[in-house]
N, C-alpha and C positions, 0 to 999 in steps of 0.2 A: 721315379727312382732318382736318387741324388745322395750326396754325402750328407749325413746327419751328425755333424760334429758335436752338436749340443748333447745328443744322447750318448755318444761314445765317450766323450770327455766326462760327462756327468757320472757314467758308470765307473770309469777308471778312478775318478776323484772320490767316489763313495767308498772305495776300498781303503784309500788312504785315511779318510775320516773315521772309518769303522775300526781301524787299528788303535785309535786313541793315543797315538804317539806324537802327533804334530800340533804345534801351537797355531799354525796356519796351514791351510791347503788352498793353493792358488790355481786358477785356470788359465794362467798366462806366465810367460817368462818374465821374471822381475827385471826392471831396468834401474832399480836403485836397491839399496840394502833392504832385504826383506824382514829383518828384525832378529830377535834372539830365540833360543830354543831350536827345536827341530822344525823345519819348514819344508813343505813339499809343494812343488810347482809342476804344472803339466801343460804342454803345448805341442802343436803339430810341427813336424820337421820335413815330411815328405809324403807325397801321394803319387802312386804310379799304377798303371794297369798291370794285371797279372795274366800274361798270355795263356798259360797252362790252365787257368780256371775260367777263361772267357770263352764265349761261343760265337755263333753267327748273329745272335740277336742282342746280346748284352755283354758288358765289360765288368769283370770283377776287379777289385782294387786292393792294393796294399797301402794302408794308411799308417805311417810311422809317427808315433808320438815320442817326445822326450819327457821324462819325469825327472826332476832333480831334487834330491834331498840336500838341504843346506843346514849347517850348524856353525856358529862362530868358532873358529879354530882356537881362540883363546878362552873358551868356556872352561870353568874349573869343575873338577880336576881335568887337566888336559889329556891325561891318559885315557879318560873315558869318552873322548870325542869320537875316536874311531869305533869304539864299541857301540856307541849310540847310533852313529850313521850306518854302520854295518847291520845292526839289529833292525833298523828301519827298512833297509834294502831287503833283508831277508823276509821281513813281514810282507813287503810289497810284492816281491817276486813270488812268494807263496800264495798270496791272494790272487794275483793275475793268473798263476798256474791253476789254482783251485777253481776259479770261475772262468773257465776256458772260453766261454762265449759272452762274457761280460753281461750276464743277465739276459741273454738272448739278443743283444743289440748288434753283435758281430757274428760272422761265421766262426771265427776262432782267433785267439791270440796265437801268432806264429811262434810258438815256444822254441822250437828247435831250428828255425830258419829255413823252412822249406822254400820260401819265396824271397829270400834276402837274409839280412842279419836277424838272428833270433833274439828272444828276450834276454837281456843282459844288463849289467851295470858296470860302469867305469868310474874309478875314484880319482879325485884330484883336489885342486884348490881353485878358488876364484876370489876376486877382491872387489868390493864396493866401497867407495869412499875410503875410509881409514880402517875398514873391517875386512879381515881375511876369513873366508868361510871354507870349511872342509865340505866337499860336495861329492855326491855320487850321482852320476847321470845315467838314468835307465833308458834303454831303447825298448819301446813297447810297440811291436809290430802287430797291426790288426788286419785281418783278412775280411774283406767285405764282398759278399756275392751280389752280382747283378746291380751294380750302381748306376751305370749309364746304358742307355739304349743305343744299339747300332742301327742306323737307318740307311737303307739302300737307296 
């Protein structure tokens, strides 16, 4: 038993790729300007045991990932930037809700926040070099059963 980030991240990224909206889908948080068009990036932000789901022999875990939709804020027409970013978020939230177990790789996506913050998106701006991006940051909470053994 162990965290299998490669499987969870791959399953979450495949939803973004399947939407056909993104010019790039990244498995890491960008440290420089990611480019133009709609871009999606995914990375881990938190890992913690879930006491209510753990037992005497194993520990269940909540793995929280951030997904971020990026689009240059000065894309033309500028009135369509929010429409495009919000549409991408809608597609992603619908995909993660519709594939509740990410293809069987997790117990469930914690949609409603039973063990912390639920599935959500927050909108804002970020800047890389001379480019300002309109962004939406998704919180994608994953519940994983029996990740670590408890040894007496």
